[in-house]
N, C-alpha and C positions, 0 to 999 in steps of 0.2 A: 243589172249593174247596180241599180238603186238598192236591191236587196243586199248585195255584198257590202255596199257602202254603209247601209244602216246597221248591218251586223257588226261591222268594224267599229262604228261609233258606239254601239251598245256594249261591245266587248271592252272597249276602253273605259266606259262609265263603270261597268260592273267591276273591272279590275281595280279602278281607282277606289271604289267604294270598299271593296274587299281589303285593299291595302290600308285604308283609314280605320277600318273596323278591327284589324288585327294589330295595330300599333299598340305597343305596351308603354304606358307612362313610366318614365324612368325617375325614380325617387332616390336622392341621395340620402342614405341612412348612416352615413359615417358618424362616428361618435367623437366626443371630446377625447383628447389624449391623456389628459390628467384629471382624475376625479378623487379628491380627498374625502373618503367616506365619513370621517369624523365631522368634517365641515358640512357635509350634505345631510347629516342626521337632523332631526328636528321636524317641525311642522311646515308643510308647504300647502298653500291655498291654490285651488283649481280656478284658473281664470277662464279658460276655454278648453274645449275638447271636441274631438270627432264623436259622432253618435255611435254608441255600442250598447248592447243589450244589458250589460252588467251595471250601467250607470244611467240608464234611460229614465228620464223624469226626475233626476236628482238635482237638488240645489244645495248650496252651502257645503260644497264638497271640499274635503281636505285630506291630506295624507300625513301621517306622523311615522317617522322612521326612527328606531332606536336600536342600539347594538345589544345583542343577546350574549350570554356567557359563552355559547357554543360557537361564536363567531358570525352567526348569521344575523341578518338585520330583521327585526320585527316590524311589520307593516300594518298600520291600522288606517284603512280607508274609511271615511265617514261622510255622511250627508243626510239630507232630508228628502224623503219621497214627496214629489210634487210641491216642494217648498214648505210643507206642513211640519212645524216643529214637533208635533206630537208623533210623527212617523220617522223618527230617527233610526237610521240604518248604519250598521258597522260591519266591515269585513276585515277579519284578522288573517294575515299571511305572513310570509317570510320572503326574504330576498338574499341572493348571494352573487358574488362575482366569480363566475366560472373560470375565468382566465385572467390572471393578473397583468398580462401584457396588453390586454384590451380593457382598460380601466372604465370606460364609459359604457360598457355592456354589462348589464346585470340580468339575472333571471329572477322572476317573481312567481310565487306559488300561493294560491289561496285554496287549493284543493290537493291534499295528499302529496303525491310526487310529481304532479304535473306543473311544469314551469312554462311561463311565457316570457317573451322578450321585454326588457325595459332598457331602452337606449337613450342615454343622455346625449342629445344632439348638439345643444348649445347651453352654455352655462356662464352666467356673469362671473367675473373675476372675484367679486365679493360674495358669490352664492346667493344673491338676492332674487334671481329668476333663473328658470330652466326651461328648455324645449325638450319634450320627451316624445319618443317614437318607439318603433319596433323595427324588425327586419322587413316589414311590408309597409305600404303607404296607408293601411286601413286604420292606424291609430296614431293620434297626435294629441299632445296635451301642452298647454301653456301653464306653467306653475310660477307661483311667486311667494315670498316669505310673508307678504302682507295680503289682506283680503282684496285690496284694490292696487292695481299696478299703475306706475305713472305712464303717461302716454308715449314718452320718448322710448322707454324700454319695451312697451307693447308693440310699437311700430317697428322697432328693430327686430323682435322676434317674428312678427308677421312677414317682414321682408326676408329674413333668413329662411323661413318656412317656404315661402314662394320660390326663392332661389333653389332650394332643394327639390323642388317639383310638387310640393303639397298644394292641394286645392283649398286655400284658406276660406273660401266661401262656404265650405262645409262645416266650419267651426260653429259650435254651440257655445254661447256665452253664459257662463255659470253665475247665477245670482249669489253673492255672498252677503250674509246678514250681519256680519260682525263689524 
């Protein structure tokens, strides 16, 4: 009888552990409804980001967006490897809005015809800050029009990111030297 009882307890524990391990984190990646691209153009400073290989070890990161004659947006991402001003890096790409009915969803490409998601999740009314993500929870950026963000705006975006299901403990805080 003890073996049956122990087996039952072990089965419950194993099932509970399996249920926990298969739970998928739900992240809200809904975007802003209105995005005026002309107001969005210009320079944005990276305040924080999730770690990913294409910006690993970079400081002083910023992005500059400008409208091209063909209607696409020119994207210039720049920064310094390991904070070293002598190791300036720049990536030039393009962005487009694939569906005008989903204004906050853009596609960005830095290599030929391969595009990745660029979702404007949160945006200040005056376009002074933005929270950027993608269709998955693997990417997150906090952007500002200035190299330093005021604490109220930053706390607001951190709260919004948490409410959406992002683990803000994973954010890397970017050093801005300007």
